[in-house]
C-alpha positions, 0 to 999 in steps of 0.5 A: 820809655827812655826819654832823650836822654838816650844819645847822651845819657846825662853828660852834663847837667845841660842834657837834663831838665827838672823831671829828668832830675825828679825822674831819675832821684825817683828810680833810685829811690825805689831801686834803694827801697828794693835792696837790689832785688830788681834786675831789669838788665838780667842777661844783657851786655854791656860794655865798659870801653877802660884801658885801666885795670881799676879806674873809679868811673868803670867800677862805679859803672860796673858795679851798679851794671852788674848789680842789675843783673847785666854782664859786663864786658871791659874792652881797653880802648887799645884793643880796638885800636880807637886812636888810629880810627878814621871814622867809627861808624862801623865800630860804633855800629857793632858795638850797638848790636852786641852791647845795649850800653857802653860806658866810655872811660878813657876815649877822647870826647870827640870818640864819645860824641862819634859813638854816641851818635852811632852806636843805636845804644846809651853811650855813658861819659865817665859818671865818676866824674868830679862834676858828673850829673850823677855824683852831684844828684847823689849828693842831693839825695843824700842831703834830702834823706839827712834832712827828710825834706825835699830839695826846694827845703834843703840848704847847701853851703858853699864856702872855699868852693864859691866861685868854681866850677862845683859851685857853678854846677849846684847853681845850675842843680839849684835852678832845676831842684830849688835846693838852696844856695848861700855862702858860709865864706867868713868875710861874709859874716855867714856862719852854719847853721844845724842841718845845713849842708857843706862841702869839705875840700879834700886835698890832692897831690894828683892830676884829678881832684877828688870829689868834694866832701858833703858833711852836715853841720850839728850846730855846735861847731861839729861836722858829719862826714857823709862819705858812705852815703855819697858813694852808696847813692851814687851807685844808685843813681847810676843805676837808675840811669841804666834802667831807665835808658838800657831796654 
């Protein structure tokens, strides 16, 4: 049965309990183990509200839904005239009757809030955003797989990200999962140990900062990039969220 996340489907870590996190990770692992055999959304229709032809969030969400068997329909918000509408109740009700889930990648938070309140189906919010819970959980899943340890026995080191929104988000996730956090700032005299995980900053000339690259320290001053696993596991976590809350 869908949990109370039905209205705000994992919009922020504030929406999640420790049990929610463990449930989503368990479903993601099961889907990954099944290798795409499970198609619980076969024949269901989901809507992706996105103006751009290509968008990271729309692409991740669409791929995850399609992998579960859903029919994905992309709808530009301009076609729905979202910016011109004073009230969204009627539109939200209509979308809720036509689609089993709605991804909002572009509409304002206020618009997404109204759709979530009136659609009667799960509404998602830009799953590829840098600090979206599905992305953080995907990184946690990646660390657990490589460490071959549960979250409580995994250590994540924060260097240049200390004091950043990313570090704050991981502190919050650490409180939910038990993942260890420590600083590896040179000024603090800390250094990376073999098996430690660390985020490597990316430079960006764009308005939206790219997600931090996860790497694992090998103990000899070298770091192994886990970018491919990050992307793969993000798709599985989004699949887990969809399969758990779309019925």
